[in-house]
C-alpha positions in Angstrom: 221.8 124.1 94.3 219.3 125.1 91.8 216.5 123.6 93.7 217.8 125.3 97.0 218.0 128.6 95.2 214.6 128.3 93.9 213.3 127.5 97.4 214.8 130.6 99.0 213.7 132.7 96.1 210.1 131.5 96.7 210.3 132.8 100.3 211.0 136.4 99.4 207.3 137.2 98.4 206.1 135.5 101.6 208.5 137.6 103.8 207.2 140.8 102.1 203.7 139.7 102.7 204.4 139.2 106.4 206.0 142.5 106.7 203.1 144.2 105.1 200.7 142.3 107.4 202.5 143.3 110.6 202.7 146.9 109.5 199.0 147.0 108.7 198.2 145.3 112.0 200.2 147.8 114.0 198.5 150.6 112.2 195.1 149.1 113.1 196.0 148.7 116.7 197.3 152.2 116.9 194.0 153.5 115.4 192.0 151.5 117.9 194.1 152.8 120.7 193.5 156.4 119.6 189.8 155.7 119.1 189.4 154.3 122.6 191.5 157.2 124.1 189.4 159.8 122.3 186.1 158.1 123.4 187.3 158.1 127.0 188.0 161.8 126.7 184.6 162.5 125.2 182.7 160.1 127.5 184.2 160.1 131.0 183.0 157.6 133.6 179.6 158.6 135.1 179.9 160.7 138.2 178.0 159.5 141.3 174.4 160.5 141.0 172.9 162.7 143.6 170.5 161.3 146.2 166.8 161.6 145.3 164.8 164.4 146.8 162.4 163.1 149.5 159.4 164.6 147.9 160.1 162.6 144.7 160.1 159.2 146.4 157.0 157.1 146.4 155.9 154.8 149.3 157.4 151.6 147.9 160.2 151.1 150.5 158.1 152.3 153.4 155.5 149.6 152.5 158.2 147.0 152.1 159.4 147.6 155.7 155.8 147.7 157.0 155.3 144.3 155.4 158.5 143.0 157.0 157.5 144.4 160.4 154.2 142.5 160.4 156.1 139.3 159.3 158.3 139.8 162.4 155.3 140.3 164.7 153.5 137.2 163.4 156.5 134.9 163.8 158.0 136.3 167.0 158.5 134.0 169.9 155.9 135.8 172.1 153.4 137.8 170.1 150.9 139.7 172.2 148.6 142.6 171.3 150.2 144.7 174.1 153.9 144.3 173.1 153.2 144.4 169.4 151.2 147.7 169.7 154.2 149.2 171.5 156.6 148.0 168.8 154.5 149.5 166.1 154.5 152.8 167.9 158.2 153.0 167.9 158.8 151.5 164.5 156.3 153.8 162.8 157.7 156.8 164.6 161.3 155.8 163.6 160.2 155.6 160.0 158.8 159.1 160.2 161.7 160.7 162.1 164.3 159.3 159.8 162.7 161.1 156.9 161.2 164.2 158.3 164.5 166.1 158.4 164.4 166.2 154.7 160.9 167.6 154.2 160.0 171.2 154.7 156.3 170.6 154.9 156.4 168.2 157.9 157.4 168.7 161.5 159.4 166.4 163.8 157.8 165.0 167.0 160.8 166.3 168.9 159.5 168.2 171.9 155.9 167.0 171.3 156.1 163.5 172.8 156.7 162.3 176.3 160.5 162.9 176.7 161.6 162.1 173.2 165.2 163.2 172.4 166.5 162.9 168.9 169.8 163.5 167.0 170.1 166.5 164.8 171.0 166.5 161.1 173.2 169.0 159.2 170.7 170.0 156.5 173.5 171.0 154.2 174.8 167.4 154.0 173.3 165.2 151.4 171.3 162.2 152.6 170.0 159.3 150.5 166.7 158.9 152.3 165.9 155.4 151.1 169.2 154.1 152.5 168.7 156.0 155.7 165.2 154.5 156.1 166.6 151.1 155.3 169.2 151.3 158.1 166.8 152.7 160.6 164.1 150.1 160.2 166.7 147.2 160.1 168.3 148.5 163.4 165.2 149.2 165.4 163.2 146.0 164.5 166.2 143.8 165.5 166.5 145.7 168.8 162.8 145.3 169.6 162.8 141.6 168.6 166.3 140.3 169.6 167.8 136.9 169.2 167.7 135.3 171.6 164.6 136.8 173.3 161.6 137.5 171.2 162.8 136.5 167.8 164.4 133.6 165.9 167.5 133.4 163.6 165.4 132.9 160.5 163.5 136.2 161.2 166.7 138.2 161.4 168.0 136.5 158.3 164.7 137.6 156.6 165.3 141.2 157.8 168.9 141.0 156.5 167.6 139.8 153.1 165.3 142.9 152.7 168.0 145.3 154.0 170.6 143.9 151.5 168.2 143.9 148.6 167.3 147.6 149.1 170.9 148.5 149.7 172.0 146.8 146.5 169.2 148.5 144.5 169.6 152.0 145.9 173.4 152.4 146.4 174.4 152.0 142.8 176.4 155.1 141.6 175.9 156.8 144.9 179.0 158.4 146.4 180.5 156.4 149.3 180.4 159.3 151.7 176.7 159.8 151.0 176.0 156.2 151.6 177.9 156.1 154.8 176.4 159.4 156.0 172.8 158.1 155.2 173.3 154.8 156.9 174.7 156.5 160.0 171.8 158.9 160.2 169.2 156.1 160.0 171.0 154.1 162.7 171.4 157.1 164.9 167.7 157.8 164.8 166.8 154.2 165.5 169.2 154.0 168.5 167.8 157.3 169.9 164.3 156.0 169.7 165.2 152.6 171.1 167.0 154.3 174.0 163.9 156.3 174.7 161.7 153.1 174.5 163.6 151.4 177.3 162.3 153.9 179.8 158.5 153.5 179.1 157.7 150.6 181.4 157.2 148.1 178.6 160.8 147.3 177.7 161.2 143.5 177.0 157.6 143.1 178.0 157.6 139.7 176.1 159.8 138.3 179.0 157.0 138.9 181.6 153.7 138.3 179.8 152.2 136.5 182.8 153.1 137.5 186.3 152.9 134.7 188.8 152.9 137.1 191.8 149.8 138.9 190.6 147.1 138.9 193.3 143.6 138.4 192.0 140.8 140.6 193.4 137.9 138.8 194.8 134.3 139.5 194.0 131.3 138.3 192.0 132.0 140.5 188.9 135.7 139.7 188.5 137.3 138.0 185.6 138.5 134.4 185.9 141.0 132.7 183.6 139.2 130.8 180.8 139.3 127.0 180.5 139.0 127.3 176.7 140.8 130.2 175.2 143.5 131.5 172.9 146.2 131.0 175.5 145.6 129.0 178.6 147.2 130.7 181.6 146.2 130.9 185.3 147.3 134.6 185.2 146.2 137.6 183.1 148.3 139.1 180.4 150.5 142.1 181.3 148.5 143.3 184.4 150.7 146.4 184.8 150.7 147.5 181.1 148.3 150.4 181.9 151.1 152.1 183.9 153.4 152.5 180.9 154.2 155.9 179.4 152.0 156.9 176.5 153.5 158.4 173.4 151.2 161.5 173.4 151.1 163.4 176.7 147.4 164.1 176.4 146.6 160.4 176.3 148.2 159.9 179.7 145.5 161.9 181.4 142.4 160.3 179.9 139.8 159.2 182.5 139.0 155.6 182.8 135.5 154.9 181.2 132.6 154.3 183.5 131.2 150.8 183.8 127.6 149.6 184.4 127.3 148.3 188.0 127.3 144.6 188.6 123.9 142.9 189.1 122.2 139.6 188.7 118.7 141.1 188.5 117.2 140.1 185.2 115.8 143.6 184.9 119.1 145.3 185.4 121.2 146.9 182.6 124.2 144.6 183.6 122.2 141.4 183.2 120.7 142.6 179.9 124.0 143.3 178.2 125.2 139.8 179.0 121.9 138.2 178.0 122.2 140.0 174.6 125.5 138.2 173.9 123.9 134.8 174.8 120.9 135.5 172.7 122.9 136.6 169.7 125.1 133.5 169.8 122.0 131.3 169.4 121.2 132.8 166.0 124.6 133.5 164.5 124.5 133.4 160.7 127.4 132.1 158.6 128.4 135.6 157.5 128.4 136.7 161.2 130.7 133.9 162.1 133.0 134.8 159.2 133.0 138.4 160.5 134.0 137.2 164.0 136.7 135.0 162.6 138.1 137.6 160.2 138.7 140.1 163.0 139.8 137.5 165.6 143.5 138.2 164.9 144.7 135.6 167.4 148.3 136.7 168.2 149.3 133.0 168.2 148.4 132.8 164.5 148.4 136.3 162.9 150.1 139.7 163.2 147.7 140.6 166.1 144.9 143.2 166.3 147.2 146.3 166.2 149.1 144.6 163.4 145.8 144.5 161.5 145.5 148.3 161.9 149.1 148.8 160.7 148.2 146.6 157.7 145.3 148.9 157.0 147.8 151.7 156.7 149.7 149.6 154.2 146.5 148.9 152.2 145.9 152.7 152.0 149.4 153.4 150.9 149.3 150.7 148.2 146.0 152.2 146.9 146.9 155.9 146.9 150.7 155.6 146.5 151.5 158.8 148.4 155.1 160.1 148.6 157.2 158.4 151.2 156.9 161.0 153.9 153.1 160.9 153.8 153.2 157.1 154.0 155.6 157.3 157.0 153.4 159.9 158.7 150.4 157.5 158.4 152.5 154.6 159.9 153.7 156.8 162.7 150.2 158.1 163.5 148.8 154.5 163.4 151.6 153.0 165.4 151.4 155.6 168.2 147.6 155.5 168.2 147.3 151.7 168.7 150.2 151.8 171.3 148.5 154.4 173.4 145.1 152.7 172.9 146.4 149.5 174.5 148.0 151.3 177.4 144.7 153.1 178.2 142.7 150.0 177.5 144.8 148.0 179.9 144.5 150.7 182.5 140.7 150.3 182.5 140.8 146.5 182.3 142.8 146.2 185.5 140.9 149.0 187.2 137.7 147.0 187.0 139.0 143.4 186.3 135.6 142.8 184.7 134.4 139.4 183.8 133.7 138.1 180.3 130.3 136.8 179.1 131.4 133.2 179.5 131.5 133.2 183.3 128.5 135.5 183.8 126.3 133.5 181.4 127.3 130.2 182.9 126.5 131.4 186.4 123.3 133.2 185.7 121.8 132.1 182.4 123.0 128.8 181.0 125.7 126.7 182.7 126.4 124.7 179.4 126.9 127.7 177.2 130.1 128.0 175.1 130.9 131.2 173.3 131.8 131.1 169.6 135.3 132.6 169.7 138.1 131.5 172.0 138.6 133.8 174.9 141.8 135.9 175.4 143.7 135.7 178.7 142.7 139.1 180.3 139.7 140.9 181.6 136.9 142.2 179.4 136.1 145.9 179.9 136.8 147.7 177.6 137.4 145.9 174.3 140.9 146.1 173.0 139.8 145.5 169.4 137.4 148.4 169.7 139.7 150.9 171.2 142.6 150.3 168.9 140.6 150.0 165.7 138.8 153.3 166.5 142.1 155.0 167.3 143.6 153.8 164.0 140.4 154.8 162.0 140.6 158.3 163.4 144.3 158.8 162.4 144.0 157.1 159.0 141.0 159.2 158.2 143.0 162.3 158.9 145.7 161.3 156.5 143.7 159.7 153.6 140.2 161.1 154.0 136.8 160.0 155.3 135.5 158.3 152.1 138.4 156.0 151.5 137.1 152.7 150.1 139.4 149.7 150.3 139.5 145.9 150.2 141.2 144.0 153.0 143.0 140.8 151.9 144.8 140.3 155.2 143.4 136.9 155.9 142.0 135.9 152.6 142.1 132.2 152.0 142.7 131.3 155.7 140.6 128.5 157.2 139.4 127.9 160.7 137.6 124.9 162.0 134.9 125.8 164.5 135.1 122.9 167.0 132.0 124.2 168.9 129.6 124.0 166.0 131.7 121.9 163.6 132.0 124.5 160.9 134.9 124.8 158.4 135.2 128.5 157.9 137.0 129.9 154.8 137.9 133.6 154.9 137.0 135.7 151.8 138.4 139.2 151.4 136.3 142.1 152.9 135.6 145.5 151.4 134.8 148.8 153.2 133.8 152.3 152.3 135.8 154.0 155.0 138.3 153.3 157.8 135.5 153.8 160.3 133.3 151.3 158.7 136.1 148.7 159.1 136.6 149.8 162.7 133.0 149.5 163.6 132.8 146.0 162.1 136.0 145.1 164.0 134.4 146.1 167.3 131.1 144.4 166.6 133.0 141.2 165.7 133.8 140.7 169.4 130.1 140.8 170.3 129.5 138.2 167.6 132.3 136.1 169.0 130.7 136.0 172.4 133.6 137.4 174.2 132.5 141.1 174.7 129.3 142.9 175.6 128.2 145.9 173.6 129.2 148.0 176.6 132.8 146.9 176.2 132.8 147.8 172.5 131.1 151.2 172.9 133.4 152.3 175.7 136.4 151.2 173.8 135.4 152.9 170.6 134.6 156.2 172.3 138.0 156.3 174.1 139.8 155.1 171.0 138.4 158.0 169.0 139.7 160.5 171.6 143.2 158.8 171.6 143.3 159.2 167.8 142.2 162.8 168.0 145.1 163.5 170.4 147.5 161.9 168.0 146.1 164.1 165.2 146.4 167.2 167.3 150.2 166.9 167.3 151.9 169.3 164.9 152.6 167.1 161.9 152.7 169.9 159.3 154.6 173.2 159.3 
């Protein structure tokens, strides 16, 4: 019994210790609870942040969508300079119209373009402009490049990836109603522009690139399909594209440029312009071949000639980093300029159905001649490269200035094997002092390539300049 008593007696201090421990623990927990409660009262959960003002946004997300647009063009199922120029017109315009409602210094194209109808926005409702832009570009690009049709599943997955990345980055701490309203606004603008696009004559133009029912004119000066070219087809590309609606009303009424009359007389102006192509080809230097190759922009391999102009708008945005509305304005001007340029160019091409140097030289100068650059599948006069690059230079100069120097890395590192002269060409980057310097080199590159006369280039550049001026004459600023 003694031992038992002694054992229980030894438990009394332990029990007191446990009591004290539990009491102290409860006091600590109570103190922590009060501390946390007080902290919550003092530091409430952050309220949803307001959407950024449009004027405070830089061009980052506009550039990201422009990059994605050119990716889509390059890897589409049927990339042509005609359809891609049209797409850029609508995509650039969509970027601008999604944002312009939030900027007091810029003016919508509503009522200024050929039949454009757009939704209206309640200016008192808050819009997150980046999310709106994101939704608009995602929607319209997929509509213009559908699967199946002119796109592939991996392209749409790539578009989804960009959309989701921007959404995740920009929607943090934004009120749900603002997010929903912004996305709806972007999609409404995109759908309105797409619905307008289906009435222009070029809807789903990728499904009828070459028209088998086309009737060739007959005559000595007419174009014949090439036996060596970018795309071998017995029919010309988009023979009725010149009948499409232009974006700018003034560009619908431009006269078709005059052409030098056909002649085989060696003293005639016609003979001399073709002989000049042949003579130049005989003395092409390596830098001249590199120039011809750089600006080739074969749609089967690159984002196409109008895509190169859209890329130039991106180069300018990256260098100057304007706010997002100015970047969008530049993309809209460039897209519409190249779209109208190709419509007017194709109108002239199928008015004259003019032959290229390859056929004239072989018939009248040297039957064994082979031009340096592969020939495209459509008539020559005027040059598409010249007209669209001039139109783009005119509008980009209006936005960024005349003395805007830049370096073009578009095709840097590309290689092309010249199977006519067995040359392995590697493309270095090219630098320019102005947009017009780049446009003039682009035009001249077609002469160096042996697929255009200087007449083609001069007529194209002259009309392209007017087309760009008509785009600039729209009321872009209030």
